[in-house]
N, C-alpha and C positions, 0 to 999 in steps of 0.2 A: 504494500500500500504506500502511495506517495501522499504526504500531507505537508502542510505549510510549517515553517519554522516556528510559528506561534503555537503549534500543538504542544500540549503538556499532558502527560499522564502521571498521576501520583498515586502511590500505594500507602495506605495506612493499615496497620495491623494491631489487633487487640487480643491480648491473652487473658482468658478467664479460667483460672485453675478450678478444679472441682471442689465443691464444698457440700455442706449439709443440704443447702437449698438450691444448688445450681450444678449442672453438669459441666465438665470440661469443654472449653470452646476456644478455637483459634480462628478469629474472623479476619479476613483480608478484604479491604475495601479499596477498589480501584476507581479513581475519579478521573473523568475525562474533562480536563480544564482547557481543552483545545476548542477550535472553531469548526470541527468536523466530526460527524459520528464515526464510530468504528464498529465493525462486525466481522464475523468469521475469524475469530482470534482465540488464542489460548494464552493464559497468564502463566509465565514461567518464573519460579522463585527458587532461591537457594539461601541457606543459612544453617547454622548448627542444628536448629530444631528440625525434627524429622516427622513428617506426616506418616502415620501408620497406613500401610496399604489397605487395611480392613476398616479404616476410619469411616464414619458416617459423614457424608458431604451434603451440605445444604446450600442451595442456590447455584449449584453447578455440579460438575463431576471431576474426579481425579483421573486424568488420562495416563499420566506417566509418573513414576516415582523411582528414583535410584538414590538411596541414602538420603541426603539432605536436599536433593533436587526434586522438584515436583512441578507438574503442569496441570493447571485447572482449566476447564472449558465451561463457559456459560451455557445456559439452556439453548437448545436448537432454535435458530432464528433470532437470537437475542441481538439487539442493537444498543450500544452504549452511546447515547446522544451527548452532545456538548453540555457541560455543566451538570452532568448527572453521574451517579455512582453505581457500581455493582459490587455486592458483597457476597463472598463465598465463605462458608464456615466449615471447618474441619473439627469433628468431635472424635478425637483419638490421635495421639502422637506417640510414636515409639521413642522419641527423645523429647520429654516435656521441657517447657521453658521455665527458667529460674531467674534469668537476668536479661536485660534489654538486648544484649548482643547475641542471645540465643535465637532471637527472632529473625525474620527475613531481613537480609542486608543487601540483596541485589534482586532485581526483577526486570523483566522485559515481556513484551507481548510479541507473539509470533503469529503471522497471518496465514491463511490457507495457501497463499501463493508463495510462501517460504520467506517473505520479508519479515523484518522484525523492527521493533522500536524500543528504545530504553524507557524505563519507568523510574521516576524519582521515588526513592524509598525513605519513608520517615522511620525513626527509631520505634521499635515495637513498644506498645504501652501495655500495662497490666492493671487489672481492676484492683483498686485499693492502694496502689503505690505508683505514683507518677511524678516523683521528683525528677529534676533534670538529669538526663544521662551523664555520667561522669566520665571524663577523659583527662589524660595528663597525670603525671606522677604527683602524689601528695607532696606538699611542701613541708619539709621538716626544718623550721627556722633554727639558725644557730643562736643559742641564748647568750645573754650578756655575761653570765657566769656559768661555766661548764664544770662537770665533775673531774676533768683532767685538764692540765695546762697545755698539752700538745694534742694536735688533731691527727689521729692515725686510725684507719679502718682497713683490715681487722687489727685489733689491739695486740701489741706484742706481749711476749711472755714476761719480760722484765723491763720496766721503764724506771730509771733512777736519774733524773735530770734536775738541775737547779739553775738559777740565774736567768737573765734575759739578755740575749744578744740583739743588737739592732737587726731588724729583719733584712736579710740580704736580698739583693735584686734578683739573684738566681744562684745556681750551683755550677761550679766549674770542676768537674771530676777529673782526677789524674790517675791513670791506670798504671799497674806494675806488671801486668801479664796479659796474655791474649784473652782469657775469660773476662777480665775486667774491661778490656777495650771493647769487646763485643757487647757486654752489658751496658756500657756507656752509650754506644751507638743505638742500641735498642731503646734505652730510656729516653734519649734525645728524640728519636722518632715517635715514641709513645707520647711523651709530654707535649710535643709540638702538634701532634694530631688531635689530642684531646683538648688542649688548651692553647690554641695557635697564637694568641697574642700575648701570652703571659711571660714568655722568655724564661721558662724554668731552668733550662740549660743555657748558659751563656759564658763567654770567656771572662777571665778576671779583669781584662781591660774594660769590660762593660759592666763591672760590678759583681761578677760571679764570685761566690765564696768557695775557696779551694776545698776539695774533698779528696783526701788521699785514699785510694783503693789498694788494699794489701791482701795478697793471697795467703791463706793459712791452711795447710793440710790438716786433716783430722776432723774438721767440722763436717756436719752432715750436709747433704747436697743442697738443701734449701735454707740452711741457717745463715745468719749474718749477725754481726755486732757493729755498733757505731759508738765511737768514743768522741765525746765533745770536750774540747779544752779551749782556753782563751786563744791559743795559737791557731786553732782550726779543728777539723774533723777528720777522723780516720774510720773508713768502712772496711771491715774484714769479712772475708768469705772464702769458701773453697771451690766455688763453681760460678758459672755465669748466672744461674738462677739466683743464688744467694746474693751476688752483687746487685742484680736487677731488683730484687725485693728490698734490699737496703736502700737503693736509690729511690724506689717508689715511696718508702717510708719518709725519706728526707723531702721528697717532692710534696707529699701530703702535709707534712709539718710546715713547709714553706708557704703553701697556699693558705693553710689555716691562719697562720700568723699574719700574712699579708692582707687577706680579705677580711679578717675579723680580729684586728689587733687588740680590741678590748676584751676578747675572750681567750685567745690562744697566743702563746709566745714561741719564739725560736730559742732553744736553750743555749746557755753559755758553757755549762759544764755537765758532766755526768756520762751515763752509758745506757744504751739500749741493747739488750741481748734477746735474740728472737729465733724461733723456728716453728714450723707448723705442727699442730697436733695430729692431723690426719694426712695420710699420704695422698688420698684422692679427694680433690676439692674441685667439683666440676659443675658444668651445666650442659643440658641437652637442648638442642634447638631443632624443632621439626620444620623443615623447609619444603615438605611435600604438600601440606594443607595450604600454606601460603608460601610464596616464593620471595626470597630476600636476595637482592643482587650482591655481587662480589664486594662492592664498596660497603654495603651494610654489614656483611659478614666480617670484613676486615675491621670495621670500627667496633663491632661487637666484641671481637677478640681483644681489642685494646681496652675496652671497658672491663672485660674479665681480668686482664693482666693487672689493671689498676686496683682490682679487688684481690689480687694474689691468688686467683683461681688457676688451676694448672691442668684441667681436662676440658676439652670441648668435644662433646658427644654429638656428632653431626648426623641427624636423621635424614638420610638422603632419598628414601623411597617410602611409599605407602600406597594405599588403594587409590588415592586421589592424584598421584603424580610420581614420576621418576625424574631425578634431578642431576644425574651424573653421566657424562659422555662415556660411552663404551663402544669402541671402534668395531668390535666383533658383532655388535647388535645395534646398528644405527636406528632401528625402529623404536628402540626404547625412548630416545629423545624426540624422534620425529613424531611419534604418536603419544607417548606417555608423558611428555613434559607439558602438554597443552590441554586446556579445557575450553569448551565453548559450545554453542548451539550447533548440533549436527556432527560434532566430533565424536571420536570413540569414547572420550570421557566428557560428560556434559558439564554444564556450568555449576560447579559445586562450590560451596563455601564462599560466596561473594564474587565469584567470577561471573561476568555477564555473557551476553550472546557472542561477542567478538572473541577470537582466540586469545587466551590469557595464560601466562605461565613463564617458563624459562628453564634453563638448566645451566650447569657449570661445565665449561669446557675443561679439558685436561690442563691447558695452560693456566686457566683461572685457578684451578685447584692447586696446582703447584705453587702459584704465588701466595695463596692463602696458607698453605701448609708451611711455606718458607717463613711467612710473617709469624705464624704461631710458634715455630721453632725459635725464632729470635726472641719471642716474648715468653719462652719457657712454658709453652702450652702444648700438650700432647693432643693432637686431633685424632679422635676415635671415630672412624666412619661406621655408619650403620646402614646395611641393606636388610630390610625387614623381610624375613622368610621363615617358614613356608607360607604363613598367612600374610594378610595385608598386601597381596600381590595383584589386585585387580588391574592396576595400570600396566604391570608386566604382562599379564595374560591378554589384555586388550592389544598390547603391542606385538606379542608373540603368541598368537592363538594356537600355533602348532605344539606348544608345550602341554596342551590339555590332552587328556585321554579322549580320543575321538568317539569312543563308545560310552562315555559317561552319560548317565541319565539323571533327570531330576535336578533339583536345586537345593543348596543349603545357603544360609545367609550369615554373614558376620554380624556382630552386635551393632555395627554402624550401618547395616543394611546393604552390603555388597554381596551379590550372588557369586558362589563358586570362585572364591578369591584366593585359593591356596595352590601353591606349586604341588604337583603330584609326586609323593615320595616313592612311588612304584616305578616311575618311568626313568630309564637311563638318559632320555633326552633332558630331563631335569638336571641331572648331575653334570652332563656335558655343558649345559648352560652355566651352572654355578662355577664350574672349573674355569671356563673362559672368563667369566665375570671376575673371579678372584685373581686370575693372571693379570688383568689390567688394574684392578683395584689396589692390589698390593704394591704395584709399581708406583702408584700415585701417593700412597699413604705409608710412610715409614714406621708408624706406630706399631708397637708389638701387639697391640690389641685391635682386633677387628670384631665389630658387633654384628650379630646375625639375627637380631630380633627375637623371634620365637614366641611372641605374645598373641593372645586372643585368637587362636585357631578355633573356629566354631565347632561345637559338638556336632558330630555327624558329618564332618568334612570327609569327602571321598567315598561315602557309603554308596554313591551311585556309580562309582568307577570300577568296572570289572578288574582292571589291572591292579588297583589298590586293594581290593578285597582278596584277590588271589595272593598278592604279596603279604597281606596281613596273615593269611592262613599259613603261608610258608614261614612266617616269623613265629608262629606258635599261638596266634590268637591275640585278642585284645581289642583295641579300638583306636580312636583318633590319636590319643596321647601316645600310644605305642608306635604308630606310624610316624608321628612327628619326631619321637625320640630316635627312631632309626635314621630319619633324614638328618637330624642334627648331629648324630654321631658320625655319619659319613662326612658331613661338612667340617666338623671339628677335626677329624683325622687329617683332612687335607690341610687345614690351617696349621695344625700341630707339626705336620711334616715340613711346612714352610717356615717354621720357627715363630709362629704367632700364637697369641693367647686368644681364646674365643670368649667374647662378651655376649651376653644374652639377657633377656628379661626373665623373671623368676619362673615362668612356665617351662623353661628349658629343663627344669628338674622333674617334670612330669613324665610318666610312662617309662621310667627307668633312668631318665636323666642322661647327662653327659659326663665326660671324664673331669672330675673335680680338680685334678692336678694341673690342668691347663685351661682353666676357665674362670670367669667371675660372673656373678649374676646381679642384676639390678632388682632390688626388692621394692616393689611399687604398690602392692595392695595394702599391706599393713606392716607395722614394725614387728608384730608377732610372727608373721610369715618370714620376715627377714631373719629373726632370731632362730626360728626353727631350721631354716636352710643353713645358717651358720653352724648349728648343732650337728647338721648332717655332713659338714666339712666343706661347704661351698664358701668361697670368698665372696663377700657381699659389699656392694655399694648401696647405701640406704637412701631411698628416694620415695617415701610413701606419698601417695596421691593426696591424702588428707592434709598434708603439710607442705611438701616440697614441689607439688605441681603448680607452677606459676600461672597456668591458664585458669586455675580456680580463682574465683572472685575474692576481693579483700573483705567482704562482709556478705551476709545473706540478702542485703537490700537489692531490690529490683534495679535501682538506679546504678548499681555497680556493674561494670563490664566483667565478662569472664564466664567461665563454666561453673557448675555447681554440683555435678553428679558425685563428686568425692567430698563435698563440703566446702569450706572456705577457710582461709588462713590469712591474717594480716601480718605485717612485719614483726610485731611484737610476739605473736604466736610462733612464727618461724624462729625468731631469735631465741625464745625460751625453750624450744623443743630439744630434748635430749635424745639423739638417735640410738643410743645404746643403753638406755635406762633399763636396769634389771638384768642386763646380759651377764652371763658368767665369764670367768677368765678364759675359758675354752672358746666360747662364742666370740669374745673380743679379739681373739687371735685371728679370726677370719673377717674382721671388720676392716675394709679398705678405706672407707670414708663416706662422704655425703655428696649429693648432687641434686640440683634443681632440674626439673623437666619443664620445658616450654613447648606445649602442644599448641599449634597455631590456628585451631579452628576459629577462635574469636578475634584473630589479629588482623582483620581487614583494615582496621583503622590504626595508624601508627601512634596516635594519641592513646589508644587503648593499650598498645604494646608497652609504652612507657609507664602507664598506670599499673599494669599487672606485674611488670618486672622489677621496677624500682620503688622503694629501696629493698625489696624483699631479697633480691639476689645478694646484696651486701650483708643482710642478716645471715644468709646461708654461708657466705664467705667467712664471717667471724666464727660461726659454729665450726667450720672445718679447720680454721687456723688457731684460734685462741683456746687454751685449755679451759674447761668449764669453770673452775673456781675464779678465773680472771675475767669472766664476762660480766658486763653491766649494761642493762638495757638503757638506763638513764644516760650513761656515757655515750653509748652508741647513738642514741637518738640525737644527742647534742652535736654529733660530728657528721652523721650520714648525709646531711644536706649539702655537704661539700663534694659528695661523690658524683661522678658524671652519669648522665642519662645517654641512651643511644640517640634519640631524636631531639632531646632537649625540650620536650613538651611537658610543661607543668600545669597542674590544675589551676 
């Protein structure tokens, strides 16, 4: 349909949760504010909320539904005249709405002739709670009087400083070894990228205060110490990471004293001695549900480094998209990296009718990994398998069992989305994938996913059922375990550690000697797996999933299926409370997880991630007796955001 530029289509949505006197209802009202009538159309929507295929539809019909994408048609012969509205109501959602970002965030109409028009979408409203939708990170103002005289996040193990030096204009580090030189270069790049006009690193001729870097063998890899005297400062470490962390501490102290001289000082004398409490201090980022360009990933790594986080778990594939170039299978990015109307993957999670998406070329990945290495961050790539592979199977349908019958559905509503563990074609694919992936990522750890394989997966595959019988019986868990064991054997032979979500322990599990698991359901499950001998990174959804909202209020963005957690809750959470000494031996550390379903709005990203990621960073670095929420709250407002959007 061709219409004038004055045509306007607007969608308003209203969520009414079920109660004693009302049934659940999700009403979508499309208003034609244009100068022409429209007819012969379907309304296409997407957002984290999912219409149940068996929902009762009033005012129209549900024509298509895949996960969070749905198409509604008005009654036969319906005409939407100018300045009138059409409402279609769904009674039944397989993913109910808890926050405004759960609702529809993108819509368009498609006409019988195949043309389409975008629709302006208003934030979803809920009965009983219609405060303005919140965006941008909460402001944590720096107080006039803080519980500590110097500003450092995460807080060091030992801080014993006195006196007040005139705040230097910058720092002029002097190396005595190659590790120190590399750390200085990385710190200069880091500080300049995060705070481009502050001149944190500058020569003595421009007012930089000399900092002598001295190598001292025998210190642990990430440890450092800083000695302050009237004559100057000496930073001691045994590795590039230790030197870098010490410089970050000095940079934070300098910024605090410069920007808030009434609150913080730059010390004249004393010492800081420091090293992290946990080996693994990380964050996960899902780039499949939403795509982040290389520049965004690079800046995010810099933010992680400023928080002294040392692991970046890069979730590169999922049902909704595939994000890494693999030369052996160009179809993966040609098909799997893009979503849009009429494509193999429809307009999911805020993508509109036009093709939307992207992927990382090998050249881009090498640059990102090189940056992470300079910042002492280990990049752990994840290719999620055997489940969460809808994008893979849409790109490479030959991987399916051609005789498979029927459908099974993932919890997110994707049909038949798992690689088949009975087919040798599956393992040929995985081997070629690993050949290229391992060349890109030097990390000893490669993550293979293994989460949320649907119950009943592969039951319609004759090949899978015959294979299961040959294995001695069982079900989905046993088939997945067989698959994971073969993949792990390949990784082990290549000198790599296998990372996986906690479900990898099901059905017989994988070799504990060369793996670690992410414990994401509950801390109790993490403790149980540690008792069984698995090395564990603790990341429970109820606390460390940063896509969860900051509060239960509708006006907060984010998800709510696992609950909610604000910065104070994350900060005070003890990831190993009640663990035995034996269990603690298998505790690697902590990690936030950023699942990107609600992240269509970058203001929402900043609100969900900051300052909660800094709260996690202090949990991973600072020994529990040295933590203080009041101190942290006074300082965290100085920490950088990714997009710089504040509430």
